[in-house]
C-alpha positions in Angstrom: 17.1 -11.3 7.0 15.4 -11.8 3.0 14.9 -15.2 4.3 13.6 -16.5 7.3 11.7 -19.4 8.9 9.4 -17.6 10.6 8.0 -14.6 9.4 7.1 -11.7 11.6 3.9 -11.3 12.9 1.6 -8.8 15.0 1.3 -10.2 18.5 -3.2 -10.1 18.3 -3.1 -11.4 14.4 -3.9 -10.1 11.3 -7.3 -9.2 12.4 -5.8 -7.7 15.5 -3.4 -5.5 13.4 -6.3 -4.4 11.3 -8.4 -3.4 14.1 -5.2 -1.5 15.6 -4.8 0.5 11.9 -8.9 1.4 11.6 -8.9 2.0 15.6 -5.7 4.4 15.9 -5.4 5.7 12.2 -5.8 9.7 12.0 -6.6 11.7 9.0 -5.1 14.5 9.0 -7.7 16.9 10.5 -6.6 19.7 7.8 -7.9 17.1 5.1 -11.0 16.1 6.2 -12.8 18.0 3.1 -10.4 17.9 0.8 -12.1 14.1 0.0 -8.3 12.8 -0.3 -7.8 9.1 -0.6 -5.2 6.7 -1.0 -2.3 4.4 0.0 1.1 5.0 1.8 3.3 2.3 1.8 5.8 1.9 4.2 8.7 -0.8 4.9 8.5 -1.6 8.6 11.5 -3.0 10.1 11.2 -5.2 12.8 14.2 -5.9 14.8 15.1 -9.5 17.0 13.5 -7.5 20.1 10.4 -6.5 18.7 11.4 -3.3 18.5 10.7 -1.1 14.7 12.1 1.3 12.5 10.1 2.8 9.4 12.2 1.8 6.6 11.2 3.4 2.6 7.5 5.1 2.6 6.0 5.4 -1.0 3.2 8.2 -1.4 1.3 6.1 -4.2 -1.7 9.2 -4.3 0.7 11.9 -4.2 -1.2 12.2 -0.3 1.7 14.4 1.3 3.6 15.0 4.0 0.8 15.4 6.7 -0.8 11.5 5.5 2.6 10.4 5.4 3.3 11.6 9.1 0.5 10.2 10.1 1.3 6.6 8.7 4.4 7.0 10.5 2.9 8.4 13.8 0.4 5.2 13.4 3.3 2.9 12.7 5.4 4.4 15.7 2.8 3.5 17.9 3.0 0.0 17.2 6.2 -0.6 19.0 6.1 -3.6 21.4 3.0 -5.5 20.0 5.1 -7.5 17.1 6.9 -11.0 17.5 10.5 -10.6 15.5 11.5 -13.5 12.5 13.0 -16.4 13.1 16.1 -17.8 11.4 17.9 -20.8 12.8 15.7 -20.6 16.0 16.8 -17.0 16.9 15.2 -13.3 16.3 16.8 -11.9 13.0 15.7 -8.1 11.9 13.5 -8.6 8.7 11.3 -5.9 6.9 7.8 -6.0 6.4 5.4 -3.9 4.1 2.7 -2.4 5.4 -0.2 0.0 3.3 -1.9 2.6 5.2 -5.4 3.8 3.4 -6.4 7.4 3.8 -10.1 7.8 3.3 -12.5 10.7 4.9 -15.5 9.7 6.2 -16.9 12.9 5.6 -20.3 12.1 3.7 -19.1 14.3 0.7 -16.2 12.6 0.1 -18.4 9.2 -1.0 -18.0 9.3 -4.6 -13.9 9.7 -4.3 -13.7 7.0 -1.8 -16.3 4.8 -4.5 -13.7 5.8 -7.2 -11.0 4.8 -5.6 -12.0 1.4 -4.4 -13.5 0.8 -8.0 -9.8 1.2 -9.2 -8.1 -0.3 -7.0 -10.4 -3.6 -7.3 -9.7 -3.2 -11.3 -6.1 -3.1 -10.9 -6.4 -6.3 -8.2 -8.1 -7.6 -11.7 -5.6 -7.2 -14.2 -3.1 -8.5 -11.8 -5.0 -11.8 -11.8 -5.3 -11.5 -15.4 -1.2 -11.1 -16.0 -1.1 -14.3 -13.8 -3.7 -16.0 -16.1 -1.4 -14.8 -18.9 -4.0 -12.1 -20.7 -1.8 -9.1 -20.8 -4.0 -7.7 -23.1 -7.3 -8.1 -21.0 -4.9 -6.8 -17.7 -4.0 -3.6 -20.0 -8.0 -3.1 -20.2 -8.6 -3.0 -16.5 -5.4 -1.0 -16.0 -7.2 1.7 -18.4 -10.4 1.5 -16.6 -8.3 2.0 -13.6 -6.3 5.0 -14.6 -10.0 6.8 -15.7 -10.8 6.9 -12.0 -7.5 7.6 -10.7 -5.3 9.5 -13.6 -2.7 9.7 -11.0 -2.3 7.0 -9.1 1.4 5.8 -9.7 1.2 2.3 -8.4 -1.2 1.7 -11.1 0.9 3.7 -13.7 3.7 1.4 -12.7 1.9 -1.7 -13.3 1.0 -0.8 -16.9 4.1 0.3 -17.5 5.6 -2.9 -16.8 3.4 -4.3 -18.9 3.4 -2.2 -22.0 7.8 -3.0 -21.5 6.6 -6.6 -22.0 4.5 -5.9 -25.0 7.4 -4.2 -26.5 5.4 -0.3 -26.4 8.4 1.5 -24.8 7.1 5.2 -25.5 3.7 4.7 -23.8 5.7 2.7 -21.2 8.4 5.6 -20.6 4.7 8.3 -20.7 3.7 5.9 -17.4 7.0 6.1 -15.2 
């Protein structure tokens, strides 16, 4: 269902979900010193009985299969912790997008983590500027964000979409 009366939710609420993800996520051991940082977004399908299924998965930062596997492992371990969506008084299946953030806690990875955090803040500022109708200012923020994380496909997508809106098609194609 894409329209529901009540969205599905984690039994312990949003704070509980955040705690669960922080405490149960395993950064792939073979990559601890790699300083790979990024987000994997997964569509989690919550069934009427509360069971879950993994849907589409997007690796925005080309982290790789070991990271994707850890995101799947984490979400699969949340089975039984979800309350399904409601529509017309019945439990129904629907999808919830969940973002899994990977950052190494090694001291030498602080710079990589800080660059990623700054890029994400800039990208969020850009999105807010788009909502305010300031597309040119948003472009500046996305450009700054991409200087910090040049291969972030999520930011490239949003900047490419903005470039299309500005009728700068060749540049948009490069981002896409």
